[in-house]
C-alpha positions, -999 to +999 in steps of 0.1 A: -029-291+330-051-318+334-076-326+360-063-348+390-069-382+383-085-405+410-063-432+410-089-454+430-118-450+402-093-461+376-103-494+361-132-498+384-163-509+367-195-487+374-224-508+357-248-477+359-224-459+333-221-488+309-252-484+287-235-453+272-203-471+263-194-476+227-164-488+206-153-451+200-147-449+240-123-479+236-085-468+224-069-479+192-044-500+209-041-526+180-036-522+144-063-548+135-097-551+148-096-588+157-079-612+184-079-649+184-088-674+212-074-709+204-093-737+218-103-775+212-137-786+197-149-791+234-139-755+243-155-742+207-184-761+215-188-745+248-181-709+236-205-709+207-236-728+226-231-710+259-216-672+246-196-674+277-157-671+278-136-683+306-112-660+326-087-683+348-071-671+376-039-660+371-019-686+392-033-712+372-017-700+340+006-723+318+035-697+325+048-704+362+064-671+361+031-650+357+034-617+377+070-626+387+084-614+352+067-581+358+078-577+391+117-584+385+114-559+357+099-534+375+122-540+404+156-541+381+143-504+366+139-488+401+175-503+414+191-490+379+179-457+387+189-461+424+153-453+434+150-483+464+116-472+476+101-482+441+114-513+440+102-519+476+068-512+463+068-535+434+079-563+456+052-553+481+028-555+453+038-589+439+039-602+474+002-589+477-010-608+447+005-639+459-010-639+491-043-635+468-054-601+483-064-596+450-081-621+429-069-618+392-085-634+363-074-634+330-086-643+292-058-651+266-058-643+231-034-643+199-029-613+176-019-642+150-050-659+130-030-689+119+002-694+142+017-731+142+032-726+178-003-721+190-019-746+166+005-773+184-004-762+218-043-762+212-047-793+194-043-819+219-071-841+214-071-876+200-072-862+164-048-834+170-075-808+159-085-775+171-102-739+163-096-702+169-126-681+172-119-646+159-133-615+181-138-576+173-118-567+205-138-537+211-170-551+208-161-581+229-151-559+260-184-539+255-204-574+255-184-585+285-190-555+305-225-550+296-235-587+300-220-593+332-233-567+358-218-590+387-184-574+376-196-539+392-168-527+417-140-548+396-110-535+380-108-540+340-079-536+320-068-549+288-037-551+263-008-568+242+016-589+264+052-575+268+078-598+263+104-577+279+127-576+246+150-545+247+151-514+272+118-499+260+092-522+280+065-519+300+085-517+330+107-486+321+080-466+307+059-472+337+090-461+357+095-430+336+059-420+335+058-425+371+089-400+377+071-376+354+040-377+376+059-372+404+075-339+390+042-325+378+027-328+412+058-311+427+058-283+400+020-283+409+026-280+445+053-252+442+031-230+418+003-234+445+028-225+472+041-194+450+006-186+440+020-187+404-004-191+372-001-225+358+001-229+320-029-249+307-008-259+277+011-292+281+046-292+274+051-298+236+084-314+241+073-340+265+077-376+245+045-395+247+047-431+243+018-449+236+016-480+259-009-506+244-026-511+279-059-495+285-081-493+318-116-488+323-120-450+338-144-455+365-163-422+368-171-420+330-179-446+303-145-448+288-110-465+285-080-446+287-043-456+285-029-453+320+006-462+333+001-483+364+014-514+381-013-535+364+012-540+338+027-567+359-003-589+345+008-582+310+045-592+308+060-624+300+096-640+292+108-634+256+104-675+250+068-666+247+070-642+221+058-662+192+022-664+209+016-626+203-008-625+232-034-602+238-050-599+275-082-589+290-078-589+327-101-587+356-095-580+394-122-590+415-131-575+447-143-598+474-178-587+472-183-594+433-167-627+438-195-638+461-223-621+434-203-639+406-205-673+427-245-668+436-251-665+398-228-696+390-202-674+370-173-679+396-167-718+391-139-742+393-126-770+366-105-798+368-074-797+345-042-815+352-048-833+382-059-795+398-090-776+406-085-744+385-109-713+398-122-693+366-148-669+357-175-677+333-185-649+315-211-637+292-202-621+258-224-607+224-220-632+197-222-604+173-185-596+183-173-627+167-155-621+133-145-658+120-136-692+127-104-708+119-099-746+119-065-760+125-043-774+097-046-811+105-084-809+096-083-828+059-121-831+053-147-804+041-169-821+062-156-802+093-164-766+078-199-778+070-202-789+105-192-761+123-215-739+100-245-762+111-234-760+146-231-719+143-270-723+130-280-743+158-264-718+183-280-689+167-247-673+157-250-661+122-217-668+102-230-644+073-221-616+097-184-629+100-162-603+087-136-628+084-156-656+074-147-695+082-115-706+070-090-735+072-054-728+081-028-723+055-002-741+073+009-775+052+011-799+082-006-834+084-003-835+121 
């Protein structure tokens, strides 16, 4: 039987432990090492020059149904299984997020390096041109944690977005695991009362579903795949599935938010007539794996200018495992 997990510790960053973290401590939630951040020329310039990524408040994402979709799915699972209390808990959690008792910030990536729908969305400037930056997701996560000590006390998780296609989604898997956890707790309580010996061997018949969502494990420098209501931040409607999105999610405490503001890492930007809150977080440039130019670039000078700018920003392109490439999608605009 596993040790009892302190749920209040899961996901909470303890900076004192981070010097010992390595990529081996991060689960292999993907079959590929790289994730891709699509952006404009101005976005690329800021990321490379400042070695920073923006984490946007989840209420201001382009999907109006953020959190709502996950709450709907989890509630449906509870109702389907005739567990009204479970559905009520989900609804309460969603309402708590809406009231901003938790401030959740998200940075989005794609698993696809050359995806037409992503180029269409992120090449909106006057020349219809854009880029994506490849990152080694494990080293990116380590760099963000180690380079931003203001995140102490925050919750940190990451994983693939679930587009709620079919019944085996995060909602059903989280529900099934929560029922198993309750059963195991009751079994443990019963054995203590009856003074029975508990078998240390796990039940070989237990089906283990690998959910590609991981959280920082607060009392040791490691990540683990954990079933929790954080899946609310990683569920979207099927219409977004072409994005093949991967997310890093940070739930910020009020104390940490004050410290982030003092250190000029909690900011607001103007977009679409709104003032949008975001975190401006440092990362290690060594985690960059490559750069891709959108299919609308027709000049070789564009690739040269990127190489020159990387040199200016002290970003070594020779270390890019995926190099600098132009999209292979044959479109003119």
